[in-house]
C-alpha positions in Angstrom: 121.5 201.4 154.5 124.0 202.6 151.9 122.5 203.7 148.6 124.1 204.8 145.4 122.7 207.5 143.3 123.8 208.9 139.9 123.8 212.4 138.5 126.1 211.3 135.6 126.5 208.4 133.2 128.9 206.7 135.6 127.6 203.5 137.2 129.4 201.8 140.1 130.1 198.1 139.4 129.5 195.7 142.3 127.4 198.0 144.4 126.5 195.2 146.8 130.2 194.4 147.5 131.0 198.1 148.1 128.0 198.5 150.4 129.1 195.4 152.4 132.6 196.8 152.6 131.5 200.3 153.8 129.2 198.6 156.3 132.2 196.6 157.7 134.2 199.9 158.0 131.4 201.5 160.0 131.1 198.5 162.3 134.9 198.3 162.8 134.7 201.7 164.5 131.9 200.6 166.8 129.4 202.7 164.9 126.0 201.8 163.5 125.0 202.3 159.9 122.0 204.6 159.4 121.3 206.1 156.0 124.3 206.9 153.8 123.7 208.2 150.3 126.6 208.2 147.9 125.9 210.4 144.9 128.1 210.3 141.8 128.2 213.4 139.8 130.4 215.5 137.5 132.6 218.6 138.2 129.9 221.1 137.4 127.4 219.5 139.7 129.8 219.3 142.6 131.2 222.8 142.0 127.7 224.2 142.2 127.2 222.5 145.6 130.7 223.7 146.8 129.8 227.3 146.0 126.2 227.2 147.2 126.7 225.4 150.5 130.3 225.9 151.4 131.1 229.2 149.7 134.2 227.6 148.0 134.6 228.5 144.4 136.9 225.5 143.6 136.7 222.1 142.2 136.8 219.2 144.6 136.5 215.4 144.4 134.1 215.0 147.4 131.7 216.9 149.6 130.0 215.2 152.5 127.1 216.4 154.4 127.2 214.7 157.8 123.8 214.0 159.5 125.2 211.5 162.0 123.7 211.3 165.5 126.4 210.0 167.8 127.4 206.6 166.7 124.6 206.4 164.1 126.2 207.2 160.8 124.0 209.2 158.3 124.8 211.6 155.5 125.1 212.4 151.8 128.5 212.0 150.1 128.8 213.7 146.7 131.7 212.5 144.5 132.8 214.0 141.2 134.0 211.1 139.1 135.8 213.6 136.8 137.9 214.8 139.8 138.5 211.2 140.9 139.7 210.3 137.4 142.1 213.3 137.3 143.4 212.6 140.8 144.0 208.9 139.9 146.2 210.0 137.1 148.0 212.5 139.4 148.6 209.9 142.1 149.4 207.2 139.5 146.7 204.8 140.8 143.7 203.2 139.1 140.4 205.0 138.9 138.8 202.3 141.0 141.5 202.5 143.7 141.1 206.3 143.9 137.3 206.0 143.9 137.4 203.5 146.8 139.7 205.8 148.8 137.3 208.8 148.2 134.2 206.8 149.2 135.7 205.6 152.4 137.1 209.0 153.1 133.6 210.4 153.3 132.4 207.6 155.6 135.5 208.2 157.9 134.5 211.8 158.2 131.1 210.7 159.6 132.9 208.4 162.0 134.8 211.4 163.4 138.1 211.6 161.5 139.2 215.0 160.3 141.7 216.2 157.8 142.3 219.9 158.4 145.7 219.7 160.1 148.8 217.8 159.0 148.4 215.3 161.9 144.7 214.8 161.1 145.6 214.2 157.4 148.1 211.5 158.4 145.6 209.8 160.6 142.9 210.0 157.9 145.3 208.4 155.4 146.1 205.7 157.9 142.4 205.0 158.5 141.8 205.0 154.7 144.6 202.5 154.2 143.3 200.3 157.0 139.8 200.5 155.6 141.0 199.6 152.1 142.4 196.4 153.6 139.0 195.4 154.7 137.8 195.6 151.1 140.1 192.8 150.1 139.0 190.4 152.9 
């Protein structure tokens, strides 16, 4: 089950459609959906988590805590809607487009895709793009 939680005034429109899409992404990689929590927050909230749990004193758009067991996908994905808005401006895309990319990015990490090396980043972007196509089907 994919659930959406809010630590900010932001509310995701069409939660059911997003849940269906992320479920389809998980299934397309021959994985099973367990419990995935997506928590929308602001920069301050996510920065605190970044410092406390990862010892990174920086702003970020997403932090994911992976609790997956093999092909059973579980975890908590924290997303700063403030960072997403800033990144959308920087990348010259809509807020919704950037938000969708960030949400699926977290799920793809749970499936097993990484983004530490240049090659991993290219593959992650390819998988994000492939997953975004599922959203429109």
